N, C-alpha and C positions, 0 to 999 in steps of 0.2 A: 414517495421515492423519485428521485431524479435520474434520468437515464444518461450514463456517460459511456465513453468507449476508451479503452486502453490498447495502445499498439506497441509491440515490441517486435523488432526485426521483421516488419512487414506483416506480422499476424495480429489481426484486430479481434478484440474480445468485448462484446457488450457487457455493461455492468450497470449497477444502480447504487446510488447514495442512499443510506438510510437516514433520510430526514426525520423520520418518526421517532428513531432511537438515539440520534446524535445530531440534533437540529443545529446547535451552534457550530460544531465542527464541520459538518456537511455544508452549511451555508457559506463558511469562510473558504473551504476548499473550492465550492461552486463558483465564488467569486475570483479565485485565481486562475480558472480555466480559460485558455488551454495552456497546459504545462508541457514543456519539453525539457527532458532532463536526461541523466544516465541511471542505469540500474546498478546498484552496488549489492553484491551477495552479501548477506548477514554473516557475521562471524560466529555467533554461538547460538543461534536460534533454529537452525535446520533449513528446510526447503522454502526460503523467502528471500526476497531482496527488498531493499529500500531506495529512495531517491538519493542522488549525490548531493544536491542542493538542499538548503533548509528552508523551510516554509513555516515561519514563526506566527502562528494563528492567534496567541494569547487568549485562550479560552479560560484558562484557570481551574479546569476539571476535566477528569477523564470520563467522557461521555460513553456510555455502552461498553464498560470495560471488559477485556478478556485478556488471557495470556496464551491459551492453546488455540491454534489455528488450523485450518484445513484449506486445502487447494481453492483458490478463488477469492479468499477472503481479503478485503482491503482494509488497511488500519492507518491510523495516525499516531505517531510516536513523538512524543514531547519530553525531552530530557534536559532541562536548563543547566544540570550540573556539567554537561558535556558539550553544551551549546549545539545539541541534536534536536532538529524539528522536522522529522521525515514522514512521508508517505510510504507505506510499505505494502507489498503484495506476497501472499503465501501461494506458492506453486505446488505444494505438497504438505505434508504434515510439519508443523512448526510450533515452537514454544517461544514466544519473544523474551529474550534473555540477554543479560550482559555477563561480564566476568563474575559478578557477584550472585547471580541467580535470576529467577523469573522477574519479568517487568510486567506491568499492566499498561495495555494501549487501548486506544479507542477504536472499535470495531465500526467502521463508517460506511462499508459497502461490501458488494459480493458481485463477482463475475457471474452472469446469467447465460452466457453462450460461448461456444467455440472453446471451452475451457481445455479440452484435451490438447488441441494444437497449441494454444497458449502456454499451458504448463510445459509442453515439450521444449519449446523455444527457450522458455525461462530455465529449464534444467541444465541448458548449455552454459549459462552466465558463469557458473563456477569453474567452467573449463575455458571458456573463450574470453572471459572477461567482460566488462560492462558493455551495455547495449543501450541504444537510444530507446527511451520510453516517451510516448506521447499520451497524455490524458486530456481528453476533450469532452465538451458537451455532446449529446447525442439527440437525435430526433428534431 
């Protein structure tokens, strides 16, 4: 597991990438770091946001697939039908969905600390609008 940090609105949360469960996806995300982007509240999925920019990793498979998420889960979402290639974070209960139903995404990591403060700031995105997110290597 590789250590990373996520920062939203000045709140920093340590996290890890699941290299053992999603090695191709995590390796390509690691190579992209640092990332500076904006959070976009998901439309149908619940307490989660995704990056505004696309990160087309061209993995060809969904590693460590999940649909239902809990606070602190980090995912990669790849949907070429709509040109969507996003990193996402759940800050509460979520089920990754689109207008047609549940979607399978790659579960690539987990926040390991400061989750309460991080989820509190993320909970404001739906009301305050997009916030800057920084994802970087830690350690």
